N, C-alpha and C positions, 0 to 999 in steps of 0.2 A: 401437564399441558401444557407448551405454550402458542396461544393462540396466535393466528396467522391476523392478518388484517390487509381490508379490503383500499383498494382505489379508486378515485377519481379519474376516468382517462389516461391511465398510467402519471399523476401529477405529484403522487406521493400518499404520503399516511393521509388516512380519512375519520376513519372507527375502530373501533378496536370492535374484533369479533370474541364476543365470549363465548368459555364452553358450557354448551346445550348437554341435556337428558341425554341422547343418543354418543355422547363422547364420552361417557363413564360407563360400563356392563354394571346389573344392578345387583346386588349385590342385600337383598331383603331379608337373610334370617342372619347376618356376617354379627350386628350388635346382640343379639341373645343368645349365640352363642360365649362372643366373648366376654358379655358378663354376666354369663355364669357360671361361667372361670374365674372372673375375677370375685365375685361372693365367694366362690369358695372356696377362696384363697384367701378371705378375710381381708381383705383389703381397702373394704368401706368402713371398716372398723375408727372411728376419731382418735387420736393421736395426741391425748392432754399432756401427756410426758412433754412430747416434742416444744410443743406451742407454748407450755411452762419455762421451757427451758428459754424461750429465742428473750419469753416474752423479758423475764429478769436478765437475757443479756443485753437486750435494748435497755431496762432502765439504767443498767451498770453504765452504757455508754455512753448515754444523755447523762446521767450525774459527772462522770469523768470529762466530759464537752463542759457543760456549765460550771466543775467544779477548775478546768482550764481557764476557761476566759477570764474568771476572775483572776485567777494568777497571774494572769500575763496581761491584764490590764489595758495600758495604751499601747502596747507591742504590736508589731507590723504581724507578725505571728501566730495573732486571729484570723488569720489568713486559711491557715491548716485548721483551725479548728473548723470555721468555715465549711472547707471543703468535706468532714468528718460529717457533721451537720444534716447536710446535703444526703452523702450517702445513709446514713441514717434515718431522715426523713422516709428514704424511697424502702428499705427494709419494711417501716410501718407500714405505708403506703401495701408494700405483698403483705404486710397480715390483712389490711381490710380488704384485697385483694381473697382472700383466702376467707376470715367472717364472710363477705357478700355471698360468696358462694355453700356457704353452712358448711366447713370445713373445719372449722375451729372446736365453737360449742354444739350440745345436744338439740335444740330446739331452735328452730327458726327465728322467731321474733329475737330471742334471744344474740343468735348471729348479726338481725341488723342491726340492734343498739350499739355489739359492741365495733361492728364495720361504722355506723355513723358517729360516734366518740372518738376510733382511731381520723375517718377522715374530717370532720371538720375541727375537732378538739385540739389534737397534735399535727398531721402535716396540712391542716389548714383548706383544704375544698370541698367542692360539699357533693354526698354521699349521694344526695336524690338525684344531683345532674347527670353523675358516672354511674349510679347503677343503672340508670334507665337505657344511659349508648351501652353499657356493657351486654346487660341483657340484649337487646338488642343484636350488638356481635354474636352472640353467643347463639343464639337463635336461626342463623345463617350469615358467618363466615364470610368473606369474598361476593357476595353475592349481589348483584349491582341492582342500589336504589334501595337495599334493606339493608346493607352493612355499613353503621356510622361511621367506622373503622377508614371505609375509603372513599367518604366522602371526600366532596372538596373544598381542600385551609387553603393555608399558605402553599401545602403539595400539594400536584394534582396527582394522586394514583390510577387514575384512570384516561386515558388518551382525546376522550372526547372534552372532557373538563382542562383537558391542557391546550386544546386548538381553543377553547373559547376566550383562555387566558385575555387579559388584558391591563395595560400598566403596569407597576413596580409586579406582578405577580406576573405577569407573563415575563420580564427581564430573569426574574427567580426561577420561577417551572425552565426556564430553556437547558440551566445546567443544577437544577434540581437533588441530582444524585449526589456531587458533591457537594452542593451548598446543604446537604439535609442533614450531618452531625453540625454544623456550628450554628443551624435553626435551631437547633434541638435545646441550645443554651437557654431558649428564651422560652422553652415550654414550661418553665416550671410559671414563669409569668402569667403562661396563656391556660394552664390549666385552675390558676388560683383564680383569672379573672370569670373563666367559661363557667366557674363555676356560682360562681358570686352572681355577674346577670342570668342565671336558673334559679336562683335562690330570689329574685328580686321581679322574677317578669311575673306578670297576670297569670290566674287559673289555679289553680290545688297544687299544689310540692308537697311531698308528705314529710312530716316534720322541722318543716319551713323556717320555722321561729325558734325549734330546740336549736338546728344546725348554723342560724346565722348567732343564736346569742353564744356557742362552741368558739366559732370563726369570731365571735370578737376578742372573748375573751384572749384565746388563743394569741394575737395581735399584740392585745396590752404586756401579757407574759413576756413573748417570743420578742414583738420590735420595741417592745418598752424597755425591754432589760439589755439586750444590742445597745440600744442607746446610752440607758443610764451606764452603763459598765466603761464602752468604749466613746473617743471623738467622735466627733459628729460625724467628716467623712471616712474615718474606718468604720463606721457604724454602717456607712452606704457600702461600703465596698465589702463589706463583710456579707450584708444580704448579697448583694448582686452572685459573689461567687456559692453561698450556698445553696440560691435559686437556680444559679448555672447548672451545679456538678446536680443537684438533683435532673433538671431537665434533662440533664445527656441522659445519665443514669439509667430513667424512668421510658426514656426514648430508646435506647438500647438494650432495654431488655424485653418491650413491646416489637420491639418495629423485625427483628427474625422470624417472627413467628407465625407473617402469614404471607406477610410482601415478596412479589414475584413469585408466588403459588396461583396456580389454576385460577382467574375471575368467572365466577358462575354468571349466567344469564337468568334476568330476573323471572323469566318465564318460566327457567326449566324446573324438572320435578323429581329430586334424587333422593335416596332412600338415606338416613340419620349416618350411620356407617361412613357410606361414599363422602357426602357430607361434608365430615369434620377429619378423618383423613386424610381424603382428598387435598386439604384447603390449609393445611396445619405443616408445621416445620416442626420439629425434632433437634434439639443441639445437643452435641455430643458434649462430653469432657464428667460426667458423674457429681462425686458428691460436692465437688467447687464450684461447677457451674448450678447446680442445683442451689449454693450457699447462695448465689453472685443472681441469679437471676429469680429466686424466690419461687423456684420448681415451674416456672414459667417455661424452662429447659424443657419437657415433657410434654409439649403442648401438646399431642396429638393424643396422649392420655387424659390430659385434662377438656379438651373437647370433648372426649367419649363421657369420662366421669368425673363432670365437675365439682362435686361435692368428696370427693378425694384428697382427704390430707397427703400434704408434703411427700413425708413419706416412705410411702404407699406408691408415690408414683413411677419407680424406678423399678420397683416389681410387677408392676400393672404394664409395665414398659417390655416386659419379655412375651408379656402372653400376648399382646398386642401384633408385634415385630412376626413372633412364630408364626403367629394367625394366619395376617398377611403375606409374608414370606412362600408361609401352602400354600395360599390363593392365592397366588399373582400380584396381587393389588399392592402398589407402589406406597411404602414407606417410607416417607423423604426424614434424615439425621441428615447433621451434617455439623462441622466446624462453628464455633461463633465466629469466627476471623470471616471464614469463606461466605457465612452469611451474609456478615457486611456488605461484602462486596457484591451477595446476589441482588442483596436492595438497592447499591448506587447504583447495579449494571439496570437494576430494572425500570426506578425513577429517570435515569438519565434517555432508558428507549422511551419509555411513558414522554419526557418531554422534550424528543424532537419532534413533537407537534404542532409545539409553540415556535420551533425553528424554523416551517415550513415556508421557501421560499417563495412560494407562490401566495405570499398575502396581500390581498385585494380582494375589495366588498366583494366579487361575482364567486369566488373561489365559498368566499365566508359564508355565503349565499347556498351554496352546493352542500356544504360541512354540516348547515344546522335544519338543513333540510334531509 
């Protein structure tokens, strides 16, 4: 559902109206029925064999990349290795995400430890920061004031945030749809920065010193190794390409999942099935999309069954989709390219609020009222 926009005396868009409780029919037994069928099909079982294969493939790929770096030495072909490294670090981030959701190992503590090692020790970002943020997202996807993934950052995901944009952010917001993917080249650097800022904040941070130690060792090994193998200028170029590819790949994998789907009012009361299905979007493509996006292409099923192993998501999709079709519940699924078009269009529409021609103090006072 695309929510309407209220206006102030016909002067243009002022505040986005979000989906409310009455906008969605209740489906109180839906999750229980679907969950029973999923369990009966054995789709919540672990897939140790799958994650063993993925881990072995990544180890071999990293070993091959390091060997290539050593052999190439001062050649600018090193930038190809940098692009490959950005892809490999993103694939490790997918595994981190799955371990955080208890998909890989048997117990919660074991999965948490694995996720922390992969995030901080391999990818170089704070697991404590990401896990807190991602848990809140899963609890309230696309809900105003509760989902951190739609909170204002460089990009405004809500019209009310776009209206308040000032300075450089306002210039970006005006055309943020078209600038979204170029800005993702900086997302890798932003993820490292946000994680470090979280680790050095006051208050309790679970695993703070373990993560700081892992990130420090990772920095010495990875960054130190790059500068040891390559000339200084090439080393900086290598890091720039690696971070850019990592940022674009991460953003391009997560963006299609919820952007452009209904945004839920902060006070709406929705049942679990409605909340998760109505705000999530699947990406068609089968096995190749699953590999490319680390299982995030089955976003509907992932939100309903977050601990489900990646290989089982496609089977769960058939169960969930058939239930939705039989009960006339909207089930959103599109192509990857089309999803990017939807995201760009949505962000541009939100950005229109920053281009309001009536940009004067009086109008601004009404907007904030």
